[in-house]
Structure formats: structure tokens, C-alpha cells
N, C-alpha and C positions, 0 to 999 in steps of 0.2 A: 759626151759622157765626162764633162769636165769635173764633175764631183768625184767620179771614180779615179780619174787621173790625179786629181789633187790629193785624194786619200792615199794613193800609192806613193806619190811623191813625198808626202809628209812621213810616211812609214819608212821609206828608204833613207830619208835625211836623218831620222832618229837613229838609224843604224850606222850613221857616219858616212854615207855616200856623198860624193862631191856633186856640185851643181851640174857640171857637164855630164856626169855619168847618169844622173837622174833624168836629165833632159833627153838623153839618148834612149833610156829605158822606157819612159812613158811616151816618147815620141811627141814632145811638145817643145816650144821654144824655151831658151834659158831664161828669158824675161818672165814668162808665165810661171815657170818653176820657182824662180827667185821670189816672186810675190807670194806663192803658196807656202814657202818654207822659211820666210824671213824671220818668223818669231821662234824658230827652233835653233837653239844654241848647241853646238857640239862640245863635247868634253875635250880636255887637253889630249887625252889618249887618242880620241877620234881625229883631232886636228893633226896630230903627229903622223897618223897613218895616211893622210892625204898626200898624194904623190906630187901634185902640181903646187908650186910656191904661190901662185896667184890664188888658188883655192884656199890655201892655208891662210894667206893674208886676209882674204874676204871673210873667212870663218872667224878669225881672231877679232877683226873689226866689228863684226856683228855682235860680239859678246860685250863690247864696251858699253857701259851704261848711258853714255851720251851720244851713242850712235844715232844719227838722224833717222835712219830707216826704222830702228827699233822704237824710237819715240813716236813716229807717225803711225807705225803699225799698232802701237798701244792706243793711240788716240782713235784710230779707225775702228778698232775692236770695241772700244767703249761706246762709240757712236752707234755701231751696229747692234750691240747688246741692248742699248737703251731703245733703239728704234724697233727692235724685235718685240718689245713689250707693248708697243702700240697696237699690235695685231692680237685679237682675242685668241687665247689658246684653244678654247672650245668653240668649234664652228657652229653656227646656227643655220637652219635651213634657208633663211632669208639671205644671209651673207653668202652661203655656198651657191645659192641660186643666181645671185648677181655676179659673183666672181666667175662662175662657170660659164655663164652667158657671155660675159665680156671677153673671156679667153677664147671662146669659140668664135666670137665675132672677129677677133684679131687674128687667130691662127687656124681656124677651121675652114673647111671647104664649103663655101656658101652658094655655089653655082647650081648645085643639084636640087631638084624638087623632092627627092625621096631618099637620097643617100647622105649619111653623116660620115665625115672623114675628119679626123683630128690627128695631125702628125707633129711630132716633136722629138728632140734628142735628149731632153732633160727628164730623167725618171721621176723627179718630184712633180713635174707638171702632168705627166701621164697618170700618176697616182691620184692627183687632185681631180683630173678630168674623169677618171673612172669613178671616183666618189660622186661627182656631179651626175654622171650618166645613171649610176645605180640608185642614188638616194633621191635626186630631184626629178630626173627624167623617168625613173622606174623602168628602165630598159630590161627586159628578160635576159637572163644569162645566155640563153641559146642564140640570141641575135648578135652577140658580139663577135667580131672578127678582128684578127690582128694581122699586121703585115710588116715585115722588116725590109728596109732598103739599105743595102750595104755594099761596100767594095767587094768584088768577087774573090779577091785573094785572102780575105779575112775569114775567120771562123764563123760561118753562117749558123751552124747548129748551136754553137755556144750563145750567139746573139739571140736566137729564137728562144732558147731556154731562159736567158736573162730577162727578156721582155715579157715572157709568159709569167715569170715570177713577179715582176713589177706590176703587171696589169691584172694578174689573176685570171687571164683568159687562157683556157686549156690549149695546148699545142694543136690538138685536133681541130680547133676552130681557127687556126692560122691559114691565111692565104699563102700561096707560094711566094717566097721571098724574091724581091727585085734586086738583081745583081747588076750594078752599074757604077760607073765613075763619071761624075758630072764634069763639065768643062771647067767649072770654077775650082774644082778640087784636084785637077791633074797637076802632077809635079809636087804636090804638097804631102806632108807627112800624114800618117793615119791618126788624126786627132779624134776620130769617132770609131773606136774599135768595135762598138756594138751597133753602129749604124743609126738610122732614124726609124722610129716606130710609129705606125699609124693605127689608130683605133677606128674601126669601120663597122657600119651597120646599115642595113636597108630598112627604113622605118618612116613611112610617110607621115604618120601622126607625130612622132617625136621631132622629125625634121621641121615640120610646119610649126610646131610649138616653139622650138628654139628660134626660128625666124621671127615669130611673133614677139618673143622676149627681147630679141635684138632691136626690133622696132620700138619696143617700150623703152629700152635704154637710149635709143637715138632721140627720143622725145626729151630726155634730160638735157641733151646738148642744145636742142632747139629752144627750150625754156631758158636755159642759162645764157644763150646767145642773144 
């Protein structure tokens, strides 16, 4: 949920919170938080309220017009804004068809002959794949299932509501959430407060069609090679 954490971090910074306080609140590294809030300048009043001298010095330096970080952040923002224009604002069925197929090829579960599973932590990708399944695959709403995988000490019900709102899959069509801590995440902070969400459905016809589309995309690489 990096997008949610980033949003909260920026909101707190705008209110005058220090870098270390924000990092503690959103449970992310100070390095990540620093990147997210680098373009937000505090007022004199907000800086004076900071308790730590290092925080005050960092905030004052960020306001300097020749600050290296500010310069590069401006450059990066300009590049991102220009690059965003390269992608059509209005999706076409052809573009959505190709993008959805490519994403499923990369991130979906391809081993089953009749079950479709696509899991991710990014709500934007879940929304895009739901659009693909609904608009291109024409999957009936009754076939969708949702499942949350989350650390057991986190708010499972809140996560289920969150992903139901993102995917527009009713909670009554959710499978039982999987509560577990992976080996890779042991000892780390809770960087995924809403866990991982998977879109699931049993549909031999759609599963076979997606595999056919993937084969079609693979022919591009063969021709290009």
C-alpha cells in the first residue's frame, strides 16, 4: 500500500510533523518517507515547533532554492509529468486487452487449467485488472471471488472492506482471509497494512482464452528475436 502510506506521510508533513515522527507513524523507513515529502516545505512556525535540531536544520536546508534535493525533485517531477502524457488518457479495448494480458502473464497464476488468480498489493493494478476482467474477459459478477492475505495482528476486517471497495467485489463473495507471516517479512515493519489482495475465479473458458492471448503475445518476442 505504498500509495496510501505516501499519502499519509505527505499529509502529516504538511501539518509540520518531523521526518522521524512520520516514519514511525506510517511504519516505513526514513529514507522512503524523505523521498515522499522532499518537495513539501515547512513554514517558519512549523520549523520552530520541531524539537530536534537536526530536523530543524534539514527542514531549513530543504527550503533553500539551490538545495540539490529540491532541484532534482523538480527535474524528476517534470520528467514524470511529461512521460505521463505518453500514455493515452482514454483506454481502448485493444490497449486494455494487451496490457491486461501482459500483466496476467507476469503476475497471474498460470499453472491451473481452470482457475484464474491474480494477486497484488497495489490498488491501482487491482483496479486495472478488474477492468480487464470485466470489460475484455466479460466475466460475470457472480464468478468473482476476493481473498486477502495479511499479517494476523493487523485489522483483517478493515483490509477486507478496503479491497472490496477497490475491486467492487462484494464482501459476501470473499474467501476466508489468509492470516500468515512469510519468512521474508519476519522482523520487518508492517509496510502492507492492508495486506495482499487476490482476484480469483473458476472459469475454464476465460482461463483458456487468457492463455491463448499470452501465447499470442509470446509470438511478438519470437518475431522480434
